[in-house]
N, CA, C and O atoms as a Tinker XYZ file with bonds, in Angstrom:
   480  protein
     1  N      5.065000   -4.504000    2.673000    73     2
     2  CA     4.804000   -3.006000    2.950000    64     1     3
     3  C      5.726000   -2.615000    4.138000    63     2     4     5
     4  O      5.867000   -3.368000    5.102000    81     3
     5  N      6.310000   -1.490000    4.044000    73     3     6
     6  CA     7.059000   -1.025000    5.442000    64     5     7
     7  C      6.161000    0.293000    5.938000    63     6     8     9
     8  O      6.486000    1.466000    5.753000    81     7
     9  N      5.072000   -0.130000    6.546000    73     7    10
    10  CA     4.222000    1.023000    7.311000    64     9    11
    11  C      5.264000    2.185000    8.037000    63    10    12    13
    12  O      5.115000    3.406000    7.997000    81    11
    13  N      6.267000    1.485000    8.653000    73    11    14
    14  CA     7.099000    2.113000    9.472000    64    13    15
    15  C      7.815000    3.352000    8.560000    63    14    16    17
    16  O      7.874000    4.523000    8.935000    81    15
    17  N      8.282000    2.894000    7.434000    73    15    18
    18  CA     9.032000    3.776000    6.486000    64    17    19
    19  C      7.986000    4.692000    5.915000    63    18    20    21
    20  O      8.316000    5.865000    5.734000    81    19
    21  N      6.692000    4.285000    5.590000    73    19    22
    22  CA     5.818000    5.480000    5.177000    64    21    23
    23  C      5.484000    6.490000    6.116000    63    22    24    25
    24  O      5.483000    7.693000    5.858000    81    23
    25  N      5.148000    5.886000    7.412000    73    23    26
    26  CA     4.982000    6.825000    8.578000    64    25    27
    27  C      5.997000    7.695000    8.783000    63    26    28    29
    28  O      5.802000    8.892000    8.990000    81    27
    29  N      7.318000    7.068000    8.734000    73    27    30
    30  CA     8.400000    8.144000    8.996000    64    29    31
    31  C      8.731000    9.163000    7.933000    63    30    32    33
    32  O      9.336000   10.208000    8.172000    81    31
    33  N      8.274000    8.774000    6.676000    73    31    34
    34  CA     8.372000    9.804000    5.663000    64    33    35
    35  C      7.288000   10.937000    6.044000    63    34    36    37
    36  O      7.664000   12.106000    6.137000    81    35
    37  N      5.898000   10.572000    6.270000    73    35    38
    38  CA     5.006000   11.482000    6.596000    64    37    39
    39  C      5.501000   12.265000    7.696000    63    38    40    41
    40  O      5.338000   13.484000    7.721000    81    39
    41  N      6.124000   11.606000    8.646000    73    39    42
    42  CA     6.310000   12.535000    9.918000    64    41    43
    43  C      7.399000   13.462000    9.858000    63    42    44    45
    44  O      7.406000   14.545000   10.443000    81    43
    45  N      8.536000   12.911000    8.969000    73    43    46
    46  CA     9.518000   13.839000    8.985000    64    45    47
    47  C      9.344000   15.034000    7.996000    63    46    48    49
    48  O      9.879000   16.124000    8.200000    81    47
    49  N      8.525000   14.747000    6.858000    73    47    50
    50  CA     8.231000   15.672000    5.861000    64    49    51
    51  C      7.422000   16.797000    6.481000    63    50    52    53
    52  O      7.562000   17.973000    6.146000    81    51
    53  N      6.528000   16.356000    7.445000    73    51    54
    54  CA     5.596000   17.499000    8.377000    64    53    55
    55  C      6.324000   18.297000    9.199000    63    54    56    57
    56  O      5.892000   19.401000    9.532000    81    55
    57  N      7.414000   17.866000    9.585000    73    55    58
    58  CA     8.384000   18.488000   10.626000    64    57    59
    59  C      9.140000   19.484000   10.052000    63    58    60    61
    60  O      9.529000   20.290000   10.897000    81    59
    61  N      9.503000   19.736000    8.896000    73    59    62
    62  CA    10.521000   20.555000    8.332000    64    61    63
    63  C      9.760000   21.245000    6.900000    63    62    64    65
    64  O      9.506000   20.745000    5.804000    81    63
    65  N      9.561000   22.448000    7.395000    73    63    66
    66  CA     8.739000   23.329000    6.501000    64    65    67
    67  C      9.346000   23.385000    5.017000    63    66    68    69
    68  O      8.638000   23.179000    4.031000    81    67
    69  N     10.427000   23.619000    4.956000    73    67    70
    70  CA    10.923000   23.421000    3.411000    64    69    71
    71  C     10.524000   22.231000    2.773000    63    70    72    73
    72  O     10.139000   22.170000    1.605000    81    71
    73  N     10.617000   21.324000    3.525000    73    71    74
    74  CA    10.286000   19.948000    3.036000    64    73    75
    75  C      9.112000   19.657000    2.615000    63    74    76    77
    76  O      8.849000   19.083000    1.559000    81    75
    77  N      8.024000   20.214000    3.789000    73    75    78
    78  CA     6.610000   20.153000    3.289000    64    77    79
    79  C      6.355000   20.878000    1.980000    63    78    80    81
    80  O      5.622000   20.348000    1.145000    81    79
    81  N      6.914000   22.053000    1.751000    73    79    82
    82  CA     6.482000   22.749000    0.660000    64    81    83
    83  C      7.181000   22.021000   -0.679000    63    82    84    85
    84  O      6.688000   22.081000   -1.806000    81    83
    85  N      8.153000   21.474000   -0.415000    73    83    86
    86  CA     8.785000   20.889000   -1.539000    64    85    87
    87  C      8.054000   19.493000   -1.964000    63    86    88    89
    88  O      8.148000   18.990000   -3.083000    81    87
    89  N      7.362000   18.995000   -0.952000    73    87    90
    90  CA     6.534000   17.718000   -1.181000    64    89    91
    91  C      5.339000   18.095000   -1.886000    63    90    92    93
    92  O      4.842000   17.382000   -2.758000    81    91
    93  N      4.815000   19.329000   -1.483000    73    91    94
    94  CA     3.474000   19.879000   -1.935000    64    93    95
    95  C      3.668000   20.312000   -3.533000    63    94    96    97
    96  O      2.793000   20.231000   -4.395000    81    95
    97  N      4.944000   20.760000   -3.703000    73    95    98
    98  CA     5.038000   21.199000   -5.368000    64    97    99
    99  C      5.616000   20.156000   -5.936000    63    98   100   101
   100  O      5.325000   20.101000   -7.131000    81    99
   101  N      6.349000   19.263000   -5.563000    73    99   102
   102  CA     6.977000   18.246000   -6.258000    64   101   103
   103  C      6.717000   16.905000   -5.546000    63   102   104   105
   104  O      7.652000   16.534000   -4.836000    81   103
   105  N      5.738000   16.178000   -5.586000    73   103   106
   106  CA     5.750000   15.077000   -4.498000    64   105   107
   107  C      6.440000   13.847000   -4.938000    63   106   108   109
   108  O      6.996000   13.064000   -4.168000    81   107
   109  N      6.358000   13.699000   -6.476000    73   107   110
   110  CA     7.223000   12.453000   -6.896000    64   109   111
   111  C      8.498000   12.712000   -6.736000    63   110   112   113
   112  O      9.168000   11.795000   -6.260000    81   111
   113  N      9.073000   13.773000   -7.016000    73   111   114
   114  CA    10.513000   14.091000   -6.967000    64   113   115
   115  C     10.868000   14.085000   -5.367000    63   114   116   117
   116  O     11.887000   13.450000   -5.095000    81   115
   117  N     10.267000   14.619000   -4.403000    73   115   118
   118  CA    10.523000   14.558000   -3.174000    64   117   119
   119  C     10.509000   12.919000   -2.600000    63   118   120   121
   120  O     11.353000   12.494000   -1.811000    81   119
   121  N      9.604000   12.261000   -3.048000    73   119   122
   122  CA     9.429000   11.171000   -2.346000    64   121   123
   123  C     10.851000   10.159000   -2.945000    63   122   124   125
   124  O     11.441000    9.320000   -2.265000    81   123
   125  N     11.147000   10.511000   -4.315000    73   123   126
   126  CA    12.329000    9.575000   -4.882000    64   125   127
   127  C     13.491000   10.059000   -4.053000    63   126   128   129
   128  O     14.280000    9.254000   -3.556000    81   127
   129  N     13.624000   11.534000   -3.875000    73   127   130
   130  CA    14.860000   12.083000   -3.131000    64   129   131
   131  C     14.893000   11.538000   -1.675000    63   130   132   133
   132  O     15.969000   11.103000   -1.266000    81   131
   133  N     13.861000   11.526000   -0.898000    73   131   134
   134  CA    13.610000   11.151000    0.545000    64   133   135
   135  C     14.012000    9.549000    0.580000    63   134   136   137
   136  O     14.721000    9.106000    1.484000    81   135
   137  N     13.569000    8.837000   -0.333000    73   135   138
   138  CA    13.724000    7.348000   -0.319000    64   137   139
   139  C     15.289000    7.040000   -0.529000    63   138   140   141
   140  O     15.909000    6.204000    0.129000    81   139
   141  N     15.809000    7.806000   -1.500000    73   139   142
   142  CA    17.176000    7.762000   -1.880000    64   141   143
   143  C     18.445000    8.246000   -0.839000    63   142   144   145
   144  O     19.513000    7.680000   -0.606000    81   143
   145  N     18.021000    9.215000   -0.440000    73   143   146
   146  CA    18.986000   10.139000    0.470000    64   145   147
   147  C     18.450000   10.263000    1.893000    63   146   148   149
   148  O     19.304000   10.549000    2.733000    81   147
   149  N     17.430000   10.132000    2.245000    73   147   150
   150  CA    16.966000   10.338000    3.869000    64   149   151
   151  C     16.640000    8.906000    4.470000    63   150   152   153
   152  O     17.116000    8.537000    5.543000    81   151
   153  N     15.978000    8.298000    3.867000    73   151   154
   154  CA    15.420000    6.992000    4.467000    64   153   155
   155  C     16.416000    6.320000    5.386000    63   154   156   157
   156  O     16.096000    6.156000    6.563000    81   155
   157  N     17.657000    5.896000    4.925000    73   155   158
   158  CA    18.728000    5.097000    5.374000    64   157   159
   159  C     19.198000    6.156000    6.581000    63   158   160   161
   160  O     19.254000    5.701000    7.723000    81   159
   161  N     19.487000    7.350000    6.388000    73   159   162
   162  CA    19.895000    8.296000    7.377000    64   161   163
   163  C     19.100000    8.505000    8.559000    63   162   164   165
   164  O     19.557000    8.632000    9.695000    81   163
   165  N     17.726000    8.538000    8.189000    73   163   166
   166  CA    16.820000    8.839000    9.621000    64   165   167
   167  C     16.762000    7.478000   10.182000    63   166   168   169
   168  O     16.966000    7.363000   11.391000    81   167
   169  N     16.534000    6.524000    9.537000    73   167   170
   170  CA    16.641000    5.294000   10.318000    64   169   171
   171  C     17.812000    4.702000   10.980000    63   170   172   173
   172  O     17.846000    3.551000   11.417000    81   171
   173  N     18.853000    5.630000   11.031000    73   171   174
   174  CA    20.317000    5.394000   11.479000    64   173   175
   175  C     20.848000    4.025000   10.956000    63   174   176   177
   176  O     21.210000    3.143000   11.735000    81   175
   177  N     20.876000    3.892000    9.642000    73   175   178
   178  CA    21.316000    2.621000    8.991000    64   177   179
   179  C     22.745000    2.685000    8.654000    63   178   180   181
   180  O     23.276000    3.795000    8.693000    81   179
   181  N     23.492000    1.592000    8.308000    73   179   182
   182  CA    24.705000    1.821000    7.641000    64   181   183
   183  C     24.310000    2.215000    5.998000    63   182   184   185
   184  O     23.353000    1.762000    5.369000    81   183
   185  N     25.169000    3.030000    5.587000    73   183   186
   186  CA    24.923000    3.493000    4.149000    64   185   187
   187  C     24.861000    2.336000    3.129000    63   186   188   189
   188  O     24.106000    2.208000    2.166000    81   187
   189  N     25.815000    1.547000    3.567000    73   187   190
   190  CA    25.909000    0.467000    2.276000    64   189   191
   191  C     24.886000   -0.603000    2.596000    63   190   192   193
   192  O     24.967000   -1.623000    1.912000    81   191
   193  N     23.875000   -0.543000    3.577000    73   191   194
   194  CA    22.944000   -1.401000    3.680000    64   193   195
   195  C     21.814000   -1.161000    2.825000    63   194   196   197
   196  O     21.359000   -0.037000    2.612000    81   195
   197  N     21.268000   -2.461000    2.231000    73   195   198
   198  CA    20.309000   -2.322000    1.316000    64   197   199
   199  C     19.320000   -3.361000    1.617000    63   198   200   201
   200  O     19.622000   -4.538000    1.416000    81   199
   201  N     17.951000   -2.982000    2.165000    73   199   202
   202  CA    17.026000   -3.882000    2.395000    64   201   203
   203  C     15.726000   -3.286000    1.832000    63   202   204   205
   204  O     15.578000   -2.121000    1.461000    81   203
   205  N     14.700000   -4.382000    1.825000    73   203   206
   206  CA    13.375000   -3.944000    1.175000    64   205   207
   207  C     12.618000   -3.030000    2.197000    63   206   208   209
   208  O     11.760000   -2.232000    1.821000    81   207
   209  N     12.930000   -3.164000    3.329000    73   207   210
   210  CA    12.434000   -2.227000    4.403000    64   209   211
   211  C     12.850000   -0.830000    4.265000    63   210   212   213
   212  O     12.211000    0.030000    4.870000    81   211
   213  N     13.921000   -0.487000    3.485000    73   211   214
   214  CA    14.428000    0.834000    3.310000    64   213   215
   215  C     13.951000    1.241000    2.097000    63   214   216   217
   216  O     14.417000    2.303000    1.685000    81   215
   217  N     13.136000    0.675000    1.405000    73   215   218
   218  CA    12.457000    1.222000    0.325000    64   217   219
   219  C     10.989000    0.932000    0.070000    63   218   220   221
   220  O     10.460000   -0.159000    0.280000    81   219
   221  N     10.346000    2.076000   -0.430000    73   219   222
   222  CA     8.914000    1.924000   -0.708000    64   221   223
   223  C      8.626000    0.817000   -1.646000    63   222   224   225
   224  O      9.449000    0.522000   -2.513000    81   223
   225  N      7.329000    0.090000   -1.502000    73   223   226
   226  CA     6.876000   -0.696000   -2.527000    64   225   227
   227  C      6.383000    0.289000   -3.585000    63   226   228   229
   228  O      6.266000    1.481000   -3.303000    81   227
   229  N      6.069000   -0.223000   -4.893000    73   227   230
   230  CA     5.727000    0.599000   -6.039000    64   229   231
   231  C      4.200000    1.263000   -5.525000    63   230   232   233
   232  O      3.928000    2.414000   -5.867000    81   231
   233  N      3.295000    0.514000   -4.742000    73   231   234
   234  CA     2.427000    1.042000   -4.374000    64   233   235
   235  C      2.326000    2.149000   -3.474000    63   234   236   237
   236  O      1.522000    3.074000   -3.593000    81   235
   237  N      3.116000    2.025000   -2.632000    73   235   238
   238  CA     3.528000    3.060000   -1.690000    64   237   239
   239  C      3.908000    4.370000   -2.221000    63   238   240   241
   240  O      3.379000    5.461000   -2.006000    81   239
   241  N      4.984000    4.055000   -3.000000    73   239   242
   242  CA     5.626000    5.204000   -3.799000    64   241   243
   243  C      4.541000    6.039000   -4.522000    63   242   244   245
   244  O      4.518000    7.264000   -4.404000    81   243
   245  N      3.638000    5.359000   -5.274000    73   243   246
   246  CA     2.614000    6.010000   -6.050000    64   245   247
   247  C      1.534000    6.757000   -5.331000    63   246   248   249
   248  O      0.992000    7.775000   -5.760000    81   247
   249  N      1.259000    6.123000   -4.133000    73   247   250
   250  CA     0.271000    6.938000   -3.216000    64   249   251
   251  C      0.873000    8.262000   -2.616000    63   250   252   253
   252  O      0.276000    9.320000   -2.414000    81   251
   253  N      2.271000    7.944000   -2.362000    73   251   254
   254  CA     2.984000    9.183000   -1.835000    64   253   255
   255  C      3.004000   10.151000   -2.804000    63   254   256   257
   256  O      2.628000   11.302000   -2.585000    81   255
   257  N      3.515000    9.671000   -4.119000    73   255   258
   258  CA     3.748000   10.670000   -5.235000    64   257   259
   259  C      2.659000   11.267000   -5.650000    63   258   260   261
   260  O      2.853000   12.364000   -6.174000    81   259
   261  N      1.299000   10.808000   -5.571000    73   259   262
   262  CA     0.192000   11.446000   -5.921000    64   261   263
   263  C     -0.707000   12.140000   -4.651000    63   262   264   265
   264  O     -1.896000   12.450000   -4.719000    81   263
   265  N     -0.010000   12.261000   -3.737000    73   263   266
   266  CA    -0.960000   12.768000   -2.488000    64   265   267
   267  C     -2.063000   11.867000   -2.188000    63   266   268   269
   268  O     -3.050000   12.350000   -1.633000    81   267
   269  N     -2.037000   10.562000   -2.489000    73   267   270
   270  CA    -3.424000    9.773000   -2.279000    64   269   271
   271  C     -3.347000    9.413000   -0.695000    63   270   272   273
   272  O     -2.598000    8.542000   -0.252000    81   271
   273  N     -4.235000   10.211000    0.108000    73   271   274
   274  CA    -4.229000    9.999000    1.414000    64   273   275
   275  C     -5.251000    8.729000    1.765000    63   274   276   277
   276  O     -5.227000    8.035000    2.782000    81   275
   277  N     -6.149000    8.630000    0.634000    73   275   278
   278  CA    -6.988000    7.402000    0.954000    64   277   279
   279  C     -6.366000    6.027000    0.763000    63   278   280   281
   280  O     -6.531000    5.050000    1.493000    81   279
   281  N     -5.547000    6.118000   -0.456000    73   279   282
   282  CA    -4.824000    4.889000   -0.612000    64   281   283
   283  C     -3.811000    4.711000    0.618000    63   282   284   285
   284  O     -3.768000    3.613000    1.174000    81   283
   285  N     -3.129000    5.588000    0.983000    73   283   286
   286  CA    -2.209000    5.563000    2.156000    64   285   287
   287  C     -2.873000    4.874000    3.356000    63   286   288   289
   288  O     -2.389000    3.875000    3.890000    81   287
   289  N     -3.887000    5.403000    3.705000    73   287   290
   290  CA    -4.842000    4.795000    4.844000    64   289   291
   291  C     -5.010000    3.535000    4.567000    63   290   292   293
   292  O     -4.628000    2.698000    5.384000    81   291
   293  N     -5.556000    3.185000    3.475000    73   291   294
   294  CA    -5.965000    1.662000    2.903000    64   293   295
   295  C     -4.694000    0.763000    3.115000    63   294   296   297
   296  O     -4.812000   -0.435000    3.372000    81   295
   297  N     -3.480000    1.379000    2.999000    73   295   298
   298  CA    -2.153000    0.570000    2.902000    64   297   299
   299  C     -1.683000    0.570000    4.530000    63   298   300   301
   300  O     -0.676000   -0.058000    4.860000    81   299
   301  N     -2.390000    1.230000    5.405000    73   299   302
   302  CA    -1.843000    1.145000    6.814000    64   301   303
   303  C     -1.245000    2.247000    7.183000    63   302   304   305
   304  O     -0.821000    2.196000    8.338000    81   303
   305  N     -1.009000    3.474000    6.479000    73   303   306
   306  CA    -0.385000    4.539000    7.074000    64   305   307
   307  C     -1.278000    5.156000    8.186000    63   306   308   309
   308  O     -2.484000    4.913000    8.147000    81   307
   309  N     -0.831000    5.847000    9.060000    73   307   310
   310  CA    -1.367000    6.338000   10.230000    64   309   311
   311  C     -2.131000    7.515000    9.866000    63   310   312   313
   312  O     -1.507000    8.472000    9.407000    81   311
   313  N     -3.519000    7.594000   10.016000    73   311   314
   314  CA    -4.283000    8.710000    9.626000    64   313   315
   315  C     -3.844000   10.047000   10.045000    63   314   316   317
   316  O     -3.799000   11.033000    9.310000    81   315
   317  N     -3.483000    9.993000   11.445000    73   315   318
   318  CA    -2.988000   11.278000   11.999000    64   317   319
   319  C     -1.890000   12.031000   11.400000    63   318   320   321
   320  O     -1.856000   13.261000   11.431000    81   319
   321  N     -1.039000   11.345000   10.883000    73   319   322
   322  CA     0.339000   11.586000   10.178000    64   321   323
   323  C     -0.148000   12.358000    8.887000    63   322   324   325
   324  O      0.287000   13.461000    8.557000    81   323
   325  N     -1.083000   11.655000    8.216000    73   323   326
   326  CA    -1.475000   12.180000    6.879000    64   325   327
   327  C     -2.253000   13.437000    7.030000    63   326   328   329
   328  O     -2.145000   14.416000    6.291000    81   327
   329  N     -3.072000   13.320000    8.083000    73   327   330
   330  CA    -3.993000   14.629000    8.260000    64   329   331
   331  C     -3.210000   15.761000    8.836000    63   330   332   333
   332  O     -3.541000   16.885000    8.459000    81   331
   333  N     -2.314000   15.662000    9.611000    73   331   334
   334  CA    -1.479000   17.005000    9.960000    64   333   335
   335  C     -0.619000   17.156000    8.584000    63   334   336   337
   336  O     -0.420000   18.353000    8.377000    81   335
   337  N     -0.178000   16.521000    7.811000    73   335   338
   338  CA     0.837000   16.852000    6.826000    64   337   339
   339  C     -0.199000   17.531000    5.663000    63   338   340   341
   340  O      0.066000   18.522000    4.982000    81   339
   341  N     -1.356000   16.791000    5.623000    73   339   342
   342  CA    -2.321000   17.401000    4.534000    64   341   343
   343  C     -2.835000   18.886000    5.002000    63   342   344   345
   344  O     -3.074000   19.775000    4.185000    81   343
   345  N     -2.970000   19.037000    6.380000    73   343   346
   346  CA    -3.493000   20.482000    6.850000    64   345   347
   347  C     -2.173000   21.377000    6.529000    63   346   348   349
   348  O     -2.356000   22.505000    6.072000    81   347
   349  N     -1.032000   20.976000    6.721000    73   347   350
   350  CA     0.076000   22.085000    6.437000    64   349   351
   351  C      0.283000   22.190000    4.780000    63   350   352   353
   352  O      0.817000   23.209000    4.341000    81   351
   353  N     -0.081000   21.286000    3.993000    73   351   354
   354  CA    -0.032000   21.566000    2.761000    64   353   355
   355  C     -1.145000   22.056000    1.873000    63   354   356   357
   356  O     -0.929000   22.787000    0.905000    81   355
   357  N     -2.485000   21.585000    2.268000    73   355   358
   358  CA    -3.560000   22.044000    1.575000    64   357   359
   359  C     -4.623000   22.772000    2.303000    63   358   360   361
   360  O     -5.617000   23.090000    1.650000    81   359
   361  N     -4.564000   23.091000    3.579000    73   359   362
   362  CA    -5.575000   24.145000    4.055000    64   361   363
   363  C     -5.730000   25.148000    3.603000    63   362   364   365
   364  O     -6.857000   25.642000    3.640000    81   363
   365  N     -4.745000   25.776000    3.052000    73   363   366
   366  CA    -4.699000   27.111000    2.329000    64   365   367
   367  C     -5.348000   27.185000    1.031000    63   366   368   369
   368  O     -5.577000   28.241000    0.441000    81   367
   369  N     -5.669000   25.886000    0.562000    73   367   370
   370  CA    -6.379000   25.872000   -0.797000    64   369   371
   371  C     -7.958000   25.924000   -0.650000    63   370   372   373
   372  O     -8.674000   25.892000   -1.651000    81   371
   373  N     -8.418000   25.998000    0.491000    73   371   374
   374  CA    -9.916000   25.974000    0.887000    64   373   375
   375  C    -10.328000   27.228000    1.467000    63   374   376   377
   376  O     -9.644000   27.794000    2.320000    81   375
   377  N    -11.301000   27.633000    1.084000    73   375   378
   378  CA   -11.955000   28.957000    1.587000    64   377   379
   379  C    -12.807000   28.964000    2.873000    63   378   380   381
   380  O    -12.936000   29.937000    3.616000    81   379
   381  N    -13.325000   27.847000    3.025000    73   379   382
   382  CA   -14.021000   27.816000    4.121000    64   381   383
   383  C    -13.534000   27.097000    5.464000    63   382   384   385
   384  O    -12.601000   26.299000    5.375000    81   383
   385  N    -14.015000   27.300000    6.468000    73   383   386
   386  CA   -13.380000   27.017000    7.785000    64   385   387
   387  C    -13.450000   25.281000    7.773000    63   386   388   389
   388  O    -14.517000   24.689000    7.610000    81   387
   389  N    -12.301000   24.665000    7.947000    73   387   390
   390  CA   -12.375000   23.205000    7.954000    64   389   391
   391  C    -12.687000   22.576000    6.683000    63   390   392   393
   392  O    -12.956000   21.388000    6.504000    81   391
   393  N    -12.614000   23.601000    5.730000    73   391   394
   394  CA   -12.753000   22.764000    4.306000    64   393   395
   395  C    -11.903000   21.757000    3.908000    63   394   396   397
   396  O    -12.386000   20.751000    3.388000    81   395
   397  N    -10.378000   21.895000    4.115000    73   395   398
   398  CA    -9.561000   20.714000    4.040000    64   397   399
   399  C     -9.947000   19.410000    4.781000    63   398   400   401
   400  O    -10.086000   18.286000    4.299000    81   399
   401  N    -10.076000   19.783000    5.959000    73   399   402
   402  CA   -10.394000   18.554000    6.976000    64   401   403
   403  C    -11.761000   17.847000    6.497000    63   402   404   405
   404  O    -11.793000   16.623000    6.370000    81   403
   405  N    -12.750000   18.550000    6.268000    73   403   406
   406  CA   -13.978000   17.974000    5.752000    64   405   407
   407  C    -13.914000   17.305000    4.197000    63   406   408   409
   408  O    -14.657000   16.390000    3.841000    81   407
   409  N    -13.045000   17.838000    3.471000    73   407   410
   410  CA   -12.609000   17.013000    2.162000    64   409   411
   411  C    -12.087000   15.846000    2.532000    63   410   412   413
   412  O    -12.571000   14.761000    2.210000    81   411
   413  N    -10.923000   16.020000    3.332000    73   411   414
   414  CA   -10.017000   14.515000    3.762000    64   413   415
   415  C    -11.143000   13.486000    4.239000    63   414   416   417
   416  O    -11.176000   12.336000    3.803000    81   415
   417  N    -11.973000   13.932000    5.077000    73   415   418
   418  CA   -13.003000   12.955000    5.736000    64   417   419
   419  C    -13.964000   12.577000    4.872000    63   418   420   421
   420  O    -14.352000   11.412000    4.955000    81   419
   421  N    -14.604000   13.534000    3.781000    73   419   422
   422  CA   -15.429000   13.062000    2.904000    64   421   423
   423  C    -14.878000   11.862000    2.041000    63   422   424   425
   424  O    -15.568000   10.850000    1.916000    81   423
   425  N    -13.595000   11.970000    1.423000    73   423   426
   426  CA   -12.760000   11.023000    0.879000    64   425   427
   427  C    -12.642000    9.839000    1.416000    63   426   428   429
   428  O    -12.459000    8.886000    0.658000    81   427
   429  N    -12.716000    9.638000    2.775000    73   427   430
   430  CA   -12.582000    8.467000    3.346000    64   429   431
   431  C    -13.887000    7.953000    4.081000    63   430   432   433
   432  O    -13.866000    7.103000    4.971000    81   431
   433  N    -15.092000    8.611000    3.571000    73   431   434
   434  CA   -16.090000    8.354000    4.144000    64   433   435
   435  C    -16.626000    6.675000    3.728000    63   434   436   437
   436  O    -17.168000    5.943000    4.556000    81   435
   437  N    -16.422000    6.382000    2.680000    73   435   438
   438  CA   -16.439000    4.915000    2.229000    64   437   439
   439  C    -15.858000    3.826000    2.996000    63   438   440   441
   440  O    -16.225000    2.685000    2.717000    81   439
   441  N    -14.933000    4.024000    4.002000    73   439   442
   442  CA   -14.161000    3.127000    4.941000    64   441   443
   443  C    -15.178000    2.662000    6.077000    63   442   444   445
   444  O    -15.874000    3.440000    6.729000    81   443
   445  N    -15.162000    1.542000    6.188000    73   443   446
   446  CA   -15.903000    1.073000    7.320000    64   445   447
   447  C    -15.015000    0.345000    8.215000    63   446   448   449
   448  O    -13.821000    0.148000    7.991000    81   447
   449  N    -15.769000   -0.109000    9.413000    73   447   450
   450  CA   -14.697000   -0.502000   10.456000    64   449   451
   451  C    -14.969000   -2.088000   10.203000    63   450   452   453
   452  O    -16.113000   -2.412000    9.885000    81   451
   453  N    -13.997000   -3.056000   10.328000    73   451   454
   454  CA   -12.634000   -2.673000   11.037000    64   453   455
   455  C    -11.792000   -1.944000   10.148000    63   454   456   457
   456  O    -11.716000   -2.340000    8.985000    81   455
   457  N    -11.049000   -0.788000   10.566000    73   455   458
   458  CA   -10.245000   -0.048000    9.761000    64   457   459
   459  C     -8.873000   -0.930000    9.453000    63   458   460   461
   460  O     -8.569000   -1.904000   10.142000    81   459
   461  N     -8.123000   -0.486000    8.386000    73   459   462
   462  CA    -7.114000   -1.162000    8.155000    64   461   463
   463  C     -6.130000   -0.799000    9.583000    63   462   464   465
   464  O     -6.199000    0.176000   10.331000    81   463
   465  N     -5.138000   -2.078000    9.624000    73   463   466
   466  CA    -4.162000   -2.070000   10.648000    64   465   467
   467  C     -3.069000   -1.025000   10.622000    63   466   468   469
   468  O     -2.115000   -1.024000    9.844000    81   467
   469  N     -3.337000   -0.084000   11.622000    73   467   470
   470  CA    -2.003000    0.957000   11.402000    64   469   471
   471  C     -1.072000    0.882000   12.469000    63   470   472   473
   472  O     -0.517000    1.909000   12.861000    81   471
   473  N     -0.824000   -0.301000   13.018000    73   471   474
   474  CA     0.200000   -0.555000   13.976000    64   473   475
   475  C      1.677000   -0.824000   12.997000    63   474   476   477
   476  O      1.603000   -1.437000   11.933000    81   475
   477  N      2.738000   -0.380000   13.424000    73   475   478
   478  CA     4.034000   -0.506000   12.592000    64   477   479
   479  C      5.080000   -1.456000   13.424000    63   478   480
   480  O      6.192000   -1.705000   12.959000    81   479
């Protein structure tokens, strides 16, 4: 697994409003496009270079494509990156204050320490 690549995806998608909306509306398509078109560019690699660290694993791709923040956390994605992106994408879907954040936490309530390693 390339936690760095997953975290870079989460970070870059969160920093570009149009990309955030695209990921909200078409997660699988956005993940495939980003992996194909942006991963190498963002990581400043030669275009012809092709290594496994420039591609998501099937498990990472699946979790990103289904907005599965619990699985991403279990895989070692940084929780602050998923949280800030999820706020941008899903906070508007909740009526109560902090509703999205409470839902996010509730879905991770089963996780106990030690937490998955989030270092990259």
